[in-house]
ZADO-1210 file (C-alpha; in nm, 4 decimals, padded with zeros to 6 digits):
<atoms>
<atom x="-09.3606" y="06.3873" z="-02.8539" code="MET" pos="1"/>
<atom x="-09.6173" y="06.5264" z="-03.0755" code="ARG" pos="2"/>
<atom x="-09.8968" y="06.4449" z="-02.8154" code="GLU" pos="3"/>
<atom x="-09.6795" y="06.6171" z="-02.5400" code="VAL" pos="4"/>
<atom x="-09.6511" y="06.9535" z="-02.7402" code="PHE" pos="5"/>
<atom x="-10.0133" y="06.9030" z="-02.8558" code="PHE" pos="6"/>
<atom x="-10.1507" y="06.9231" z="-02.4846" code="LYS" pos="7"/>
<atom x="-09.8813" y="07.1886" z="-02.3774" code="ASP" pos="8"/>
<atom x="-09.7966" y="07.4642" z="-02.6465" code="ARG" pos="9"/>
<atom x="-09.5607" y="07.6335" z="-02.4042" code="ASN" pos="10"/>
<atom x="-09.3251" y="07.3518" z="-02.4239" code="ARG" pos="11"/>
<atom x="-09.2399" y="07.4543" z="-02.7636" code="LEU" pos="12"/>
<atom x="-09.1642" y="07.7941" z="-02.6199" code="THR" pos="13"/>
<atom x="-08.9027" y="07.6004" z="-02.3694" code="ALA" pos="14"/>
<atom x="-08.7872" y="07.3775" z="-02.6680" code="LEU" pos="15"/>
<atom x="-08.6923" y="07.6656" z="-02.8830" code="SER" pos="16"/>
<atom x="-08.4815" y="07.8379" z="-02.6062" code="LYS" pos="17"/>
<atom x="-08.2988" y="07.5218" z="-02.5614" code="GLN" pos="18"/>
<atom x="-08.2426" y="07.5074" z="-02.9383" code="VAL" pos="19"/>
<atom x="-08.0730" y="07.8279" z="-02.9089" code="ALA" pos="20"/>
<atom x="-07.8982" y="07.7200" z="-02.5919" code="GLN" pos="21"/>
<atom x="-07.7245" y="07.4414" z="-02.7893" code="VAL" pos="22"/>
<atom x="-07.6042" y="07.6645" z="-03.0233" code="PHE" pos="23"/>
<atom x="-07.4752" y="07.9155" z="-02.7856" code="GLN" pos="24"/>
<atom x="-07.3014" y="07.6104" z="-02.5903" code="PHE" pos="25"/>
<atom x="-07.1427" y="07.4751" z="-02.9114" code="TYR" pos="26"/>
<atom x="-06.9561" y="07.8253" z="-02.9958" code="PHE" pos="27"/>
<atom x="-06.8302" y="07.8596" z="-02.6447" code="LYS" pos="28"/>
<atom x="-06.7115" y="07.5064" z="-02.6236" code="ARG" pos="29"/>
<atom x="-06.4909" y="07.5887" z="-02.9310" code="LYS" pos="30"/>
<atom x="-06.2788" y="07.8866" z="-02.7332" code="SER" pos="31"/>
<atom x="-06.3566" y="07.9022" z="-02.3630" code="LYS" pos="32"/>
<atom x="-06.0702" y="08.1871" z="-02.3456" code="LYS" pos="33"/>
<atom x="-06.2501" y="08.4171" z="-02.6115" code="ARG" pos="34"/>
<atom x="-06.6063" y="08.3517" z="-02.4866" code="ASP" pos="35"/>
<atom x="-06.7530" y="08.2994" z="-02.8230" code="LEU" pos="36"/>
<atom x="-07.1229" y="08.4319" z="-02.8649" code="LYS" pos="37"/>
<atom x="-07.2984" y="08.3502" z="-03.2001" code="VAL" pos="38"/>
<atom x="-07.6400" y="08.5174" z="-03.3274" code="GLY" pos="39"/>
<atom x="-07.9542" y="08.2729" z="-03.3276" code="VAL" pos="40"/>
<atom x="-08.3214" y="08.3103" z="-03.4229" code="ILE" pos="41"/>
<atom x="-08.5472" y="08.0268" z="-03.3678" code="THR" pos="42"/>
<atom x="-08.8748" y="07.9777" z="-03.5316" code="VAL" pos="43"/>
<atom x="-09.1466" y="07.7565" z="-03.3985" code="ILE" pos="44"/>
<atom x="-09.3662" y="07.5850" z="-03.6765" code="HIS" pos="45"/>
<atom x="-09.6505" y="07.3637" z="-03.5605" code="THR" pos="46"/>
<atom x="-09.7828" y="07.2203" z="-03.8822" code="PHE" pos="47"/>
<atom x="-09.6455" y="07.0646" z="-04.2069" code="GLY" pos="48"/>
<atom x="-09.7479" y="07.1165" z="-04.5357" code="ARG" pos="49"/>
<atom x="-10.0232" y="06.8695" z="-04.5226" code="ASP" pos="50"/>
<atom x="-10.1189" y="07.0958" z="-04.2358" code="LEU" pos="51"/>
<atom x="-10.0807" y="06.8110" z="-03.9877" code="LYS" pos="52"/>
<atom x="-09.9929" y="06.8956" z="-03.6458" code="PHE" pos="53"/>
<atom x="-09.5995" y="06.8419" z="-03.6835" code="ASN" pos="54"/>
<atom x="-09.3952" y="07.0684" z="-03.4353" code="PRO" pos="55"/>
<atom x="-09.0380" y="07.1444" z="-03.5296" code="HIS" pos="56"/>
<atom x="-08.7883" y="07.4427" z="-03.4783" code="ILE" pos="57"/>
<atom x="-08.6198" y="07.5926" z="-03.7401" code="HIS" pos="58"/>
<atom x="-08.2917" y="07.8137" z="-03.6430" code="ALA" pos="59"/>
<atom x="-08.1062" y="08.0939" z="-03.8257" code="LEU" pos="60"/>
<atom x="-07.7502" y="08.1043" z="-03.7161" code="VAL" pos="61"/>
<atom x="-07.4855" y="08.3863" z="-03.7988" code="THR" pos="62"/>
<atom x="-07.1812" y="08.2856" z="-03.9837" code="GLU" pos="63"/>
<atom x="-06.9720" y="08.3970" z="-03.7291" code="GLY" pos="64"/>
<atom x="-06.9349" y="08.5008" z="-03.3524" code="THR" pos="65"/>
<atom x="-06.8621" y="08.8127" z="-03.0958" code="LEU" pos="66"/>
<atom x="-06.5728" y="08.7314" z="-02.8848" code="ASP" pos="67"/>
<atom x="-06.4937" y="08.8799" z="-02.5561" code="ASN" pos="68"/>
<atom x="-06.3546" y="09.2107" z="-02.6818" code="LYS" pos="69"/>
<atom x="-06.6797" y="09.2484" z="-02.9216" code="ASN" pos="70"/>
<atom x="-06.4524" y="09.1614" z="-03.2373" code="GLU" pos="71"/>
<atom x="-06.6266" y="08.9549" z="-03.5008" code="TRP" pos="72"/>
<atom x="-06.5033" y="08.6028" z="-03.5469" code="VAL" pos="73"/>
<atom x="-06.5804" y="08.4162" z="-03.9011" code="PRO" pos="74"/>
<atom x="-06.6827" y="08.0513" z="-03.8057" code="SER" pos="75"/>
<atom x="-06.6720" y="07.7577" z="-04.0285" code="GLN" pos="76"/>
<atom x="-07.0106" y="07.5913" z="-04.1273" code="GLU" pos="77"/>
<atom x="-07.1919" y="07.4442" z="-03.8389" code="VAL" pos="78"/>
<atom x="-07.2586" y="07.0641" z="-03.8861" code="ARG" pos="79"/>
<atom x="-07.6258" y="06.9079" z="-03.9046" code="LEU" pos="80"/>
<atom x="-07.5163" y="06.6664" z="-03.6741" code="SER" pos="81"/>
<atom x="-07.4364" y="06.9305" z="-03.3772" code="ILE" pos="82"/>
<atom x="-07.5452" y="06.6976" z="-03.1180" code="LEU" pos="83"/>
<atom x="-07.2669" y="06.4345" z="-03.2086" code="GLU" pos="84"/>
<atom x="-06.9985" y="06.6987" z="-03.1006" code="ASP" pos="85"/>
<atom x="-07.1266" y="06.7476" z="-02.7636" code="ILE" pos="86"/>
</atoms>
């Protein structure tokens, strides 16, 4: 995958947006009636500590969500294996 991102860096932007959408999907699925929305900030990193090309995404996620009435709903810790739940 590194070669794909190395040749077309715009794909990293698309990947970053997809990561944010995964979190939105996860919380929306937890309560469809309340239409939960979570805050997500993604950061694209293209290099590791050794300065070799190593594209990856970091995500900051709020510890709660807003429901369809704009009320704050505290959330439990999101498991690192979020994809297993989908």
